[in-house]
N, C-alpha and C positions, 0 to 999 in steps of 0.2 A: 149831641149830634142828632139830627133828624134824618132817619133813613126813609127813602122812598122804597117801597117794596117792589122787586121786579119778579113778577110771577107769570108773565105771558109773553110770547114771542113777539106779538104785535107792539109791545112796548119798545122794542129795540129800535124801530124806525123812528119812534117818537124821541128816543134818546139821541139818535143820530141827528135829527133835525134840531133839537134843543142845543146840541154841541156847537152848532154854528152861531149861537148866541151867547153861550157860556160854557165853561168846562164842566164835564160830567165825569164822576167816578163810579165804576162798577166794582163792588166788593163781592167776590165769590167766596162764599162761606160754607165750610163743611161742618155741620152740627155734630159730627162724630170725631172731630179732630181736636185735640187739645192745643195744637199750635195755632189752628185757625181761631179758636176761642181767645187765645192770648192776643192775637193780632187784631182782633175786633175790639177787645177790651182796650188795647193800646190806642186805637183810632178814637175810641169814644172818650178817652180822658184827655185828649189834646183839644186845643181851641181850633174850632173848625172855621176855615176861611168863608166869608159870606158869599163869595162869588161862585162857589162850586156846588153843584148838586150832587148828592151821594145816593146811589142805589144799592140796596142789599139783596143779594141773590143767595138763597138757600139752595145750594146746588144738589143736595140729596133729594130734596122734595121736587125740585124743578129741574131735573137732569136735562130734559130736552131743551130748556131754555138756556142752560148752561152750554151745551153742545152748540146752539145756535150763535151765542155770544162768541166763542171761539172761532166759528166759521165766519160770521159776519165781520169781525174785527181782526181776523187773521192772526190770532194769537194761539199758542200752544196752551192747552188747559193745564192749570196747576191749581192747587188749593192749600191754603188760601191764596187768593190772587186779587190784586187791584189792577184796574186798568183806567187810565185817564183818556177820555174821548174828547177831541177838539177837532172842529170843522169836519166832522163825519168819520174821523179816523182815530185809531188808537195810537196815541203819540208816546205812550209811556205804560210800561206795565212792570210790576215786580210781584214777587211771592215771598211766602214764609216769613222769616226774620227780617227780610229786606223791607217789608212794608213800614213806611215812615211817612206820617202826614206832613211833615216839613219838607221832605222830598217832593210829595205830591203837590204841595202848594207852590213850590218853587218851579216845578214843570209846568204848572197851570197858569203862571203868570205870563 
């Protein structure tokens, strides 16, 4: 898996614009949480759909960006969490052990 790093709030508008052309996933990861590490490892072991762009957000290091993601896409903050962005909106979100790449791919189709 190739992760794009999400480190600045200005990237969120770029993600929104990109999502009109292809699905975008934001993975909010807590580097202090073993469940988050497990979810990240599980995602990285799966075959990644070619049409989806994956962003990685270290929510401990970039807390303000994480808060802006929740606000912009109107989702309740959780960790770990994946959000699928299509046509400028969050159309799917899941957290903890519910994070599953096959489900993300199905929702992105």
